[in-house]
C-alpha angles and dihedrals in degrees: 000000000000131000119305122203110217114205091146128042126272131193122267090233091058091051090049090057091050089051091054088055091050119033099345102241099021141048128196123236142176119212127204102210094191100050097031093234127137129202112201137180108040126136090234130028087232089062089057091042090054091052092051092049090050087052093055105272122140116234095232089062097050121092132177127234143167116230123207108192095185095056127089112281094255091051101046101093121065115188099215126124140124089233088066092066102101114143092180086066093045094255107122099167138061087254129075107259102187112081092211092058092045087052093050090048091053090048091053091047090052091048094049101037114050114209 
């Protein structure tokens, strides 16, 4: 499938078909919380992160998630990625520890993937 850079919104049904081609029930994504852009569909979160960086994102604004299109809306986003481990920013786990960053990630996902 390849990585897609989402600057505009796409339909959830389309993302579900991409997920089936990737990991079955899940697709990886990286979210630029500053620019509101989402890269989706790589084999590794670092692949999507690289695409965002090439497109002008700054690394400190890019966070990795797993997206489950078939789950209920409140369960679709999983904050789990190695690119999230960044002690210099106060994030020592694969998750996203700051509630305001998690909220912004969810906002960008809602803006880019129409339910």
